[in-house]
Structures are given as C-alpha cells and as structure tokens.
N, C-alpha and C positions, 0 to 999 in steps of 0.2 A: 342424600335426600334431606331437604329442609322443609319446614312448615311455618307459615305466618298467617296473620289475619288481615294485615294492611298491605296494599300493593307495594308500598315502598319501604316497608319495615325490613329489618335484617331477619333472615330466616333462622329458626331454631333447628340445629342439626339433629337428625333422627339417627340413632345408632345403626350401623350397617347391618348388624345381625337381625334387625327388625323388618327389613324390607328385602325384596328379591325381584329379579326379572322373571316373570312368568313365561313370556315368550318374546318375540322380537318387538312387539308393540305394546306390551302390558306390564305394569309393575304392581306387585302385591305388597301389602303392609300388614303386619301382625295386628289384629284387632280391627282392621279396616280403616277406611278414610272417613273423616268427619265432614259432613256437608258444609259448604261455605268457607272452608279453610283453603289456603293456597299452598299446594305442594309443588316443589321443584325437584327434578332429578337431573343432576349434571354428571356426565361421565365422559371419558376419553374414548374416541372412536377412530376409525381409519377408513380409507378408500372412499372419499366423498364423490358423489356424482357431480358432473360439471354442469351446474344449473344454468349458467349463462348461455348454453346452447339454445335454449328456448328463445331468448332475445335475438340471437344471431339468426336463428331459423326463421322467425317471423320477418325480420329485415330482408333476408335473402329471398324468401318466397314472394313477398309483395313486390320487391324490386324486380324479380324475374318476370312476374306477370305484367308489370308496367313497361319494362324496357326491352325484354328479349325479342329479337327479330329472327331467331334461327329457324323458325317453323315449328319448334317444339312447344311454344307457348299456347296453352289451351284457351287463353283469353286475349287474342291479338286485338290491338286497337284500344286497349284499356288506357285511358288518359289520366284518370285520377283515382286515388284510393283513400278510403276513410277507415280508420280504426275505431271500433266501438267496443268499449269494455264496461262491464257492470260489476261493481264491488271489487272482488279480487282482480278481475281482469282489467278493471279501471285503474287499480293501483299498478298493475303490470304495465299499462300504457304510460302512466306517469314515470315509472322507472325507466321504461324504454326511451322516453324523451330525454330524461335527465342524463342518462349515460351515453347519449349521442347515437343511439341505434337508428335514428331517423335519417341518418346519412349512410348510404350504401357504400360498397367498397370502391366505387367509382366517383364518390363524392356527390351523388344525386339524392334528391329528396325521396323518401319512401312513402310515408303517409302524407297526403295533402291536407287532410282534416283528421282530427282526433276528438272523439266524444267520450269523455271520462265521466261515466255515470256512477254516482254514489261511491267514488273512490275516497272521498274525504281528502284529508291532508297527507295521506300516506303513500308510501311506495311499498317495498316489501323484500322478502328473502328470496330474490330472484337471481342473484348473481354473487353469492359468496359461499365459501366452503361450509358444508353441512347445513345449508339453508333449507328451511321448511316453508315452501311457498304458501301453504294454506294458513299460516299464522297471521292473524290480523290485529292483534293488540287491542283488547277490550279492557274495560275498567277493572274487572275482577276475574279475568280469564285471558289466557294468551299474553301474559304481562311481560313487558320488557324485551320483546322481540324487536328487531330493527325495522320498524314500520314507519312511525311518525317522526321522521328525522329531517332536520334542516337541510336544504331550503324547502319551503312550502309553496311559495308564490311563483307564478310564471315570470314575472319581472324581477329585477334584482332587489334584494333586501340584505340588510346587514345584521348578523347575529351579535348582539351586544356582549355576549359572554366570550365568544371566541374571536370576535372582530372580523370574522369571515364574511365576505360579500359573495352571494351566489344566487342562482335562480334555477327553476325547473327547466326553462328553455334556453339556458345560457349557452350550452354547446351547440344547439341547433341554430341559435342566432349567429354565433360566430362562424358557422359553416354555410349559412344561407339555406338551411334545410328546415327551418321552423314551419310547422303546419298551422292551419287555423284550428283553434282549440275551443271546445265547449267543456266547461266543468258544470255538472249538474249535482246539486246538493239537496238533501232533504233535512228535516228537523233532526233526524237520527244522527247525522254526521256531526252536528254541533255538540252532541252529548257523548258520542261514542267513537268519533274519528277525528277529533280536533279540527272540525270543519272550518271554524272561523279563520284559522291560519292560512287558508287558501286565499283570503282576500284582505288580511291585515298584515301589519309589520310584525316581527317576532315578539315585540314587547306587548302587543295587543292594545296599543294606545292610539293607533291611527289607521285609517283605511289605506290599503296598498293601491298603487296605481296599476291598472291593468294594461298590458300591452295592447296595441291596436288589433292584433290577431287573436285576442282572447275574449271570451264571454263567460260570465259566471251567472248561473241561474239557480235559484233556490225554490223548491216546491214547498210552500208554506204548510207547516204542521204535518207533513207527510212522514211516513216511516221509511226505513231502509228498504223494506219490502212489505207490500200490503197484506193484511190478514183477511179473513173471510167476512162476508156479509150474508146473514146476520153476524154481528161481531161475536167472537168466542175466544176463550183463552187457548193457549197452546199447551195444555196440561199433558198432552201426549208427547211433547217434544222434549229435547234435552235441556233447553234453557227456559224454564218455566217462569212466566211473568205473573205479577200480582193482578194486573188489570186485563180486561179483554184486549185483543190485538186491534190495532188501528187498521180499518179496512180501506183507507183512502188510496184509491188506485189512480196513479198518475200516468198510466201508459199513454193516454191520449195526448198529454203534454209532451211526452218523449217523442211521439210520432211527429208532432208539429215541429219540435226543435230539430229532430234529425233531418226532416225535409229542409228546414232552414239552413242547416249546416251543408247539406248536399248542394243547395242552390248557391251558397256562399263560395263553396269550393269550385263548382263546375261553371257558374255563371257570374261570379263576383257580385251577387245580389246581397246587400247588407242584411244580416239577420236581425231579429228583434233585439232591443237593447238589453243589456245585463239587468237582472232583477234579483237582488239579494239584500240582506240587512246590512246596514252601515253604522259605524260608530258616529259619523258626523251628524246624522239625523236622529240618533237615539234609538234606532231599531235593532242595534246590536249592542248588548250590554253585559255587565257581570250578572250572574244569576240573581243576586240580591235586588237588582233594579229592573228585572224583566217584566214586572207588573202582573205576576200570577195571581188570579183571584182565589178567595178562600173557599175552594171546593172541598167539601167534607171528605176526609179520608185520602186526599191527594195533595202532595206538596211538590213544587218544582225542585228537581235535584239541584243542590247547591254546589256539588262538586262533580262536574262532568269528567270524562276521561281527560287526563293531563298528558301532554307530550313533554318528555324530559330530555335534557342533554344526557346522552348515554355514552360511556366510554367502553368500547369493545376491544381496546388494545391498540398498540402503536401501528399495527399492520392492517387496521380496518379499511383504510383507503384502498388496499389491494384485495379486499374481500376475504381477509383472514381474521377470524375471531381469536383473540388471545386472552380476553377477560370474559369469563362466563360464570355466573350471571354478570352483566355489565355493571360498572360503577355508575351510580345515579347522581346526576348533577342537578342544576337548577331547572325548574319547570318553565316551559313557555306559557304565556298568558293566553288562555282560551276564553272566548265569550259565547253568549247564546242569544238567539233571537228574542226580541221583546214580544210580548203577547198583548192581545186586547182584553176587554172585560170578560170574555168567555174563555180565555186561556188559549185562543188560537193565534198563530203567528201573524204579526201585522204586516211584515214586508215580504218581498218575493212574489212568486206567481201564486196568487190566492185562487185556487180552483173553486168552482161553484159550491162544493161541499163546505168550504171554509168561508166564502163570501156570504153564503146563505146557509148557516149552520144548523144542524140538528144535535150537535154534540161538540165536546172538546176533543180535538185530535192532537196527539203528541207523538214525537218520535222516540220517546224514552219509555221505559217500563221498569219498575223495581222487581228484583228477584223475589219469587215466592218463598215463604218461610220453609217450604218443604225441601228446598235445595240450599238453604242456609244463606247467611249474609243478606238479610232482607232489606238492609239499608243501602245496598249497592245496586247498580243498574244491571238489568238482565240482557246483556249484549246489545244487539242492534234492533230489537223488536220495539214496536210502538204501543201506545195506549189509546183506548177509546173510552171516554167518560160521557155517557149520554146525558142530555138535558132531561129534567123532569117533564112529564107530559102536561101537567096542569100547575097553576099557581099554588093550589092547596098542597100538591105533592112536594113542590120545592120548599114551601114554608115549613112543612113537617120535617124535611131533611135539613133545613137551614142552608139551602143552596142559594148563593147570590146570583146565579145565572138565570136569566129569564127562561120560563118554560116554553115548550113548543106551542101551547095554546095561546100564550101571551105574544108570541112572535108572528104567528100565521093563523089567519081566521079559518083557513081550509087547506086541503091538499092542493087545490087549483092555484091558490095564491102562492103557496110555496113553490110549486113547479114553475109558475110564471116568473117569479124572481130568480129561480135557478136558471131558467132559459135566458133571461136578460144578462145574467153574469157570464154564462157560457158564450153568448154572442159577443159580449165585450172582449173576452179573451181571444175570440176568433179575429176580431178587428185588430187587436194588438199583435197577432201572430203567434200566440202561445197555445192555441188550439186550432184544429182544422174543421172546416164546415162539415165534412163527412162524418165526424165523430159526434156531432151534437145530438143526433137522434138517439144513439146508444146512451149518451149521458143522461138524456131525459128519461129513458126507461129506468136507468139506475136511480134517478131522483124519485120516481114513483115508488120503486121497491124500497128504498131507504126510508122514505116518509111513512109508508104503510107499516113497516116494522117499528120505527121509532115512536109513532103515534098510537100503535096498537090497533091498526085497522086490519081487519081480516080479509078484505077483498079489494 
C-alpha cells in the first residue's frame, strides 16, 4: 500500500503491518484513511476472468441478428444495427471499434452506426488480464488505469513520443467494416476525460481531420450527467462537489442526433454538421486563455485531467500487465472550450439554456472540503452558478455578469427568446419539433426559480 497527495507523485510505502484485507473487496488501515489522499494497493493475484468475452459476445450477437437465416433469428429482416453507449458503454464501443470487433468471423460489418455518448477520449479495461471495466480514470480518483491511451482520434495521427501512427477506426478501415460514427461530448469530458484529444492531434497544437464517416458534437456547458432542477448539491453522494450540480438536460439534443444517425445509416441522409470547439478559431484553448470571467468564489480549473503515456510492461499489447502501477511518461496536451463573458461555452451546440442564460453552467466542479483535496476536480459532475436577480444584488456581490433583471424585462421576454433559440436549433437539425413544447415548460420553471417568482 502506498499513499500520495498528487496524482503523479511517487507514493510513500505504508508498512504492511498497518493495513489488511478486511474481505474480498475492502482494505483496512490502522488509524483510518485521510480524506483527499490517494491510496493504492497492489497485490499479486491469480485466475483472471476472460474479460474480452464481452466484446466477442456483442459482436456475435449483433452479427447473428443481422445475418442469420436459419429460422432461429428472433429479428429476421434486420438490415442495419446501431450501437449506442453512454459513458462507460461509450468507452466500450470505442474499445470495440479499436480492437477490430466490428468485423464478424465472416468478415462482415457488425454495427453500421455507433453513437459514442460522453465516452470522451477513453477506452478502458475491457480486454486485459485482471481488468476492472468500471475504472474510468478521473483527476483525483481511479488514477493511472488504462483508459485514456493513444490513439484518440478516428482518423490517423502520430504520437511524437513513440513515433507510432494509429487511429481508433484503423482496423475497421482496413477491413471495410467501419461504421458511421457520432461522438457526443459535453463540457465535462474536456476537464475529466481528455475530451479535446478526440478532435486534435496528440500535441494539442492543431485540429485533427475528421474522416468522412465521423461527426463530433459538443453540448456547450453541459455536464456529464445533469443534476436536478431546482439546482442542488450532491451532498448525499460519494463524490461531493463544492457548487450546486449543473441541471442542463441535453436529452432532447441526443434524441435529435440519434434520429439523424439512424437516417444516415438507413437512408444515407447526411446528418447535421459537426459542432465542437476548434483550435483554429480560438474556441478551444489552454485554460489560461479560455476567457473565464471574474465570478466571485469560482475559478476555471487550470489543470484538467491529463492523459499520460503509461508503460504497463513489454506484454501490454497482448493484454498482460507487467508493470503495476505503470511507469508515467510525458503528458498529452489537453485543451478546454473557450467561454463567453458569462462563463458559458462559446462553441458547439448551444442549447437555449446557454443561448438565453439564467446562470453559468459548467461541466466541472471542485471537491468539497469535507472529502479532502478541495483544489481538485470532483469527478465528472458539473457546476451551476446562478446570475444575481437584480443589478443591486450583483453590485453587492461584485459579480461582473449581468443580472436577470438587466437581461430580461419579464418572463415573457425570456421565454420568447428561449423559443427563438430552440426553433433555430430545430432548423439546424440539433433539436426536434416535438420537443419544443417540453423545453418551453422547462424555460418557465427555470425562470420562475431563478427570478424568485412563486407562481
């Protein structure tokens, strides 16, 4: 057992007599564990499960449903298949594609479309000895697991450290089994999942070229998963954040994009253009240049989660870990989306809550002091920083962001602007007509809460 305070520092060895295995999943330490410190336990084990069976099983099941004509197929006539994964299952699909499982044993395409939702730049522990599939590599938790590893982009890129050229879709392109792919990112993935590497080169100095069969979409200022409205903290959860959770719900955009992918796969109808921050136009930048306003009590994180070159040993390409913890090499360069004068992200799909804002929404949140390391990020949860209700309120607080009363003369004006923003996104293909009514109901609810209206 070792303990350290910085994610990449060398751990201090804890004498073996001070700690013990309590049961198969719990470790105890004399005197207890200190909040916010990083403890690692490394031990020799035996009899690993064959985790790669999950990848092969998905491949074979989908292939059977598409191609079997024996009469045993419960879905005869199935012409196309779309894989949709959210977070861990999004990383699973990225891993599935990278390792060539989209080709079945007869050389045929398995998934015709893949929707990787909030998987970020990661893959995961889905096909190596003693892998733990749920490990997702956060800034101050689940550190140094094999998640954010080169390559990150769908098209070919070259790692300047190793000289290796590779891509997420390389094997599928070589076998003619590449699907049409959507990558959906939120603001959270840029701070907690090395998200910028999905669409930049490994040096972080230029935008990557997207293959013709790839689209990348970023939901501006959204969290990995939305919090409640009215906004509240997650003080009952295990990863406690300092700010209230970001309630920005982007499920309506997901529905529109999924329909677009379905039509692209089934009817070859082109989907809406990619929408994400870019280095070339200044909407993807280092944190120091992101343009964060001087919001009292809140600062933009200057060190998002970094993806490192990790050495797991000479047999890692075979799925065998020989060096644990891994040797840490040079970090890849990650960037973050630039923000406007309110702290909301400038690029990507700006939902009406961002185009017509009542608050600053962010995909990051600092750890609460109660769980230690308050200068580090609290996993993949977001933040909600409301605007002052009046100019007098914001003057007292020293808040540079305009108040609600300075922006909107009434609730009707706010809802009208919200509706116009929603209809514009419908026109562009990022929202569906049938979702606008529910979005307007949300707008009224949000405004009433933010402005302190009781009815």
